Kinemage of the C-alpha trace (Angstrom):
@kinemage 1
@onewidth
@group {chain A} dominant
@subgroup {mainchain}
@vectorlist {calphas} color= white
{ca met a 1} P 19.379 4.236 -9.806
{ca asn a 2} L 20.841 4.529 -6.232
{ca val a 3} L 18.282 6.472 -4.126
{ca ser a 4} L 18.065 5.621 -0.404
{ca ile a 5} L 14.924 4.529 1.195
{ca arg a 6} L 13.947 5.735 4.553
{ca gln a 7} L 11.136 6.053 6.804
{ca glu a 8} L 9.155 9.252 6.327
{ca arg a 9} L 9.387 12.122 8.983
{ca pro a 10} L 6.495 14.467 9.864
{ca ser a 11} L 8.781 17.068 8.412
{ca asp a 12} L 8.286 15.309 4.907
{ca tyr a 13} L 4.726 15.314 4.949
{ca gln a 14} L 4.316 18.535 2.735
{ca leu a 15} L 6.601 17.411 0.514
{ca thr a 16} L 5.406 13.825 0.043
{ca glu a 17} L 2.161 15.021 -0.495
{ca lys a 18} L 3.247 17.200 -3.531
{ca val a 19} L 5.120 14.148 -4.960
{ca ile a 20} L 2.026 11.593 -4.440
{ca glu a 21} L -0.161 14.384 -6.039
{ca ser a 22} L 2.277 14.904 -9.102
{ca ala a 23} L 2.816 11.274 -9.525
{ca phe a 24} L -0.986 10.612 -9.958
{ca ser a 25} L -1.778 13.605 -12.072
{ca thr a 26} L -1.451 11.724 -15.234
{ca val a 27} L -2.937 8.290 -14.101
{ca glu a 28} L -6.248 7.529 -15.942
{ca ile a 29} L -7.842 5.421 -13.177
{ca ser a 30} L -7.104 8.336 -10.266
{ca asp a 31} L -9.316 10.691 -8.686
{ca lys a 32} L -6.467 12.623 -8.138
{ca thr a 33} L -6.805 12.628 -4.427
{ca glu a 34} L -4.528 10.123 -3.266
{ca his a 35} L -2.406 12.766 -1.353
{ca glu a 36} L -5.230 13.615 0.574
{ca met a 37} L -6.046 10.031 1.528
{ca val a 38} L -2.458 9.613 2.505
{ca ser a 39} L -2.677 13.070 4.779
{ca arg a 40} L -6.094 11.450 6.312
{ca leu a 41} L -4.492 7.930 7.053
{ca arg a 42} L -1.385 9.419 8.900
{ca arg a 43} L -3.979 10.890 11.353
{ca ser a 44} L -5.757 7.586 11.793
{ca asp a 45} L -5.340 4.627 14.067
{ca ala a 46} L -4.569 2.484 10.909
{ca phe a 47} L -1.175 4.452 10.470
{ca val a 48} L 2.107 2.587 11.192
{ca pro a 49} L 5.018 5.263 10.851
{ca glu a 50} L 7.524 2.571 10.085
{ca leu a 51} L 5.554 1.414 6.965
{ca ser a 52} L 5.409 5.068 5.475
{ca leu a 53} L 8.583 5.260 3.604
{ca val a 54} L 10.125 7.570 1.017
{ca ala a 55} L 12.721 7.469 -1.422
{ca gly a 56} L 15.452 10.235 -1.796
{ca glu a 57} L 17.271 12.096 0.987
{ca asn a 58} L 16.995 15.787 0.301
{ca val a 59} L 14.708 15.596 -2.481
{ca ile a 60} L 12.041 13.064 -2.206
{ca val a 61} L 11.254 11.450 -5.289
{ca gly a 62} L 8.955 8.669 -4.079
{ca his a 63} L 6.493 7.324 -1.125
{ca ile a 64} L 4.993 4.216 -0.261
{ca leu a 65} L 2.486 3.750 2.404
{ca leu a 66} L 1.079 0.331 4.137
{ca thr a 67} L -1.893 0.866 6.754
{ca lys a 68} L -3.617 -1.736 8.531
{ca val a 69} L -6.970 -2.996 7.563
{ca asn a 70} L -8.963 -6.060 8.545
{ca ile a 71} L -10.470 -8.884 7.009
{ca val a 72} L -13.936 -9.686 8.069
{ca asn a 73} L -16.397 -12.485 7.900
{ca glu a 74} L -19.271 -13.365 10.507
{ca asn a 75} L -16.940 -15.321 12.613
{ca glu a 76} L -13.733 -13.318 12.766
{ca lys a 77} L -11.739 -10.494 12.158
{ca val a 78} L -7.912 -10.756 10.927
{ca glu a 79} L -5.534 -7.924 10.985
{ca ser a 80} L -3.785 -7.395 7.574
{ca leu a 81} L -2.315 -4.387 5.710
{ca ala a 82} L -3.180 -2.592 2.681
{ca leu a 83} L -0.564 -1.340 0.343
{ca ala a 84} L -1.826 2.115 -0.905
{ca pro a 85} L -0.570 4.141 -2.606
{ca val a 86} L 2.966 3.790 -4.007
{ca ser a 87} L 3.945 7.144 -5.756
{ca val a 88} L 7.256 8.021 -7.916
{ca leu a 89} L 7.704 11.238 -9.636
{ca ser a 90} L 7.236 10.645 -13.553
{ca glu a 91} L 10.807 11.450 -14.311
{ca phe a 92} L 12.034 9.131 -11.961
{ca gln a 93} L 9.637 6.164 -13.125
{ca ser a 94} L 10.982 2.997 -14.679
{ca lys a 95} L 14.118 3.136 -12.700
{ca gly a 96} L 13.552 0.565 -10.003
{ca ile a 97} L 12.652 3.055 -7.412
{ca gly a 98} L 8.855 1.505 -6.827
{ca lys a 99} L 10.354 -1.698 -6.850
{ca arg a 100} L 12.684 -1.021 -4.166
{ca leu a 101} L 9.961 1.069 -2.142
{ca ile a 102} L 7.714 -2.213 -2.284
{ca glu a 103} L 10.492 -4.495 -1.457
{ca glu a 104} L 11.376 -2.510 1.415
{ca ala a 105} L 7.936 -1.933 2.922
{ca leu a 106} L 7.161 -5.554 2.612
{ca arg a 107} L 10.451 -6.433 4.337
{ca lys a 108} L 9.884 -3.930 7.000
{ca ala a 109} L 6.266 -5.235 7.502
{ca lys a 110} L 7.442 -8.598 7.817
{ca glu a 111} L 10.159 -7.505 10.331
{ca leu a 112} L 7.064 -5.781 12.526
{ca gly a 113} L 5.137 -8.965 12.569
{ca phe a 114} L 2.439 -8.316 10.015
{ca glu a 115} L 1.497 -11.612 8.345
{ca ser a 116} L -0.307 -10.414 5.071
{ca val a 117} L -0.756 -7.475 2.745
{ca ile a 118} L -3.742 -6.662 0.170
{ca val a 119} L -3.529 -4.514 -2.763
{ca leu a 120} L -5.588 -3.059 -5.433
{ca gly a 121} L -3.250 -2.864 -8.730
{ca his a 122} L -2.057 -3.577 -11.720
{ca pro a 123} L -2.380 -7.472 -12.228
{ca thr a 124} L 0.971 -7.829 -14.079
{ca tyr a 125} L 3.000 -5.859 -11.758
{ca tyr a 126} L 2.201 -7.007 -8.307
{ca pro a 127} L 2.537 -10.737 -8.889
{ca lys a 128} L 6.469 -9.925 -9.427
{ca phe a 129} L 6.386 -9.328 -5.435
{ca gly a 130} L 4.395 -12.802 -5.099
{ca phe a 131} L 1.084 -11.065 -4.712
{ca lys a 132} L -2.073 -13.448 -5.867
{ca lys a 133} L -5.568 -12.984 -6.556
{ca ala a 134} L -7.105 -12.574 -3.140
{ca ser a 135} L -10.234 -14.598 -4.349
{ca ile a 136} L -7.827 -17.569 -3.976
{ca trp a 137} L -8.256 -17.462 -0.247
{ca gly a 138} L -11.963 -16.187 -0.272
{ca ile a 139} L -10.906 -12.372 0.391
{ca lys a 140} L -13.181 -9.998 -1.127
{ca pro a 141} L -12.753 -6.036 -1.870
{ca pro a 142} L -15.786 -3.904 -0.183
{ca phe a 143} L -16.419 -2.793 -3.749
{ca glu a 144} L -16.545 -3.816 -7.374
{ca val a 145} L -13.506 -4.338 -9.014
{ca pro a 146} L -12.089 -7.142 -11.502
{ca glu a 147} L -11.051 -10.150 -9.613
{ca glu a 148} L -7.360 -9.709 -11.131
{ca val a 149} L -6.445 -6.518 -9.757
{ca phe a 150} L -7.574 -7.347 -6.013
{ca met a 151} L -4.461 -9.372 -4.845
{ca ala a 152} L -3.097 -10.678 -1.584
{ca leu a 153} L 0.299 -11.727 -0.184
{ca glu a 154} L 1.392 -13.883 2.724
{ca leu a 155} L 4.413 -12.339 4.690
{ca lys a 156} L 4.167 -15.407 6.697
{ca glu a 157} L 3.879 -18.735 5.299
{ca ser a 158} L 0.092 -20.119 5.482
{ca ala a 159} L -0.919 -16.768 6.866
{ca leu a 160} L -4.106 -16.670 5.224
{ca asp a 161} L -5.088 -20.119 5.338
{ca gly a 162} L -8.684 -20.310 6.568
{ca val a 163} L -8.903 -16.771 6.362
{ca ser a 164} L -11.753 -15.332 4.268
{ca gly a 165} L -14.006 -12.349 4.322
{ca val a 166} L -14.217 -8.940 3.148
{ca val a 167} L -11.664 -6.101 3.615
{ca glu a 168} L -12.520 -3.630 5.863
{ca tyr a 169} L -10.440 -0.341 4.889
{ca pro a 170} L -10.419 2.475 7.557
{ca arg a 171} L -13.109 5.290 6.592
{ca glu a 172} L -9.893 7.358 5.980
{ca phe a 173} L -9.263 5.647 2.407
{ca phe a 174} L -12.807 6.991 1.308
{ca gly a 175} L -12.719 10.760 2.920
{ca gly a 176} L -14.025 9.876 6.103
């Protein structure tokens, strides 16, 4: 399916949030507030406008957001990105739109000089984009989740070599 991918504009915000809310309305492991999280993240220091992308031109059918996070241990703090959420309206799912959103967001993040991305997601889907268990590098989530769903991707070769610690998400991820 040929749908354009572009940077989200402030004029898209309301429609984008409706797309996100609709996309997550039937997801079992969702608290159904992803659209509110995106709204909070847009107003945070973690927001990178170039990494908030939409699929569609006049009608938005999908969205992806990458925001800044840190990987922290007692010795250092390393900047990374969190991929969350990626949303596609149900009637447009399984048409490659989510895949294109992810590929474009990762390409843009690399172009902007970011070196890694963290995702909490489906263990058979995200490895298709190169994500591996974050535990390989000693990177841990700040909450309990199965090891195989918490993953990392190096956008720059060896970017995570020697990096370990707990991912520190902006408080806006959690309602703050």
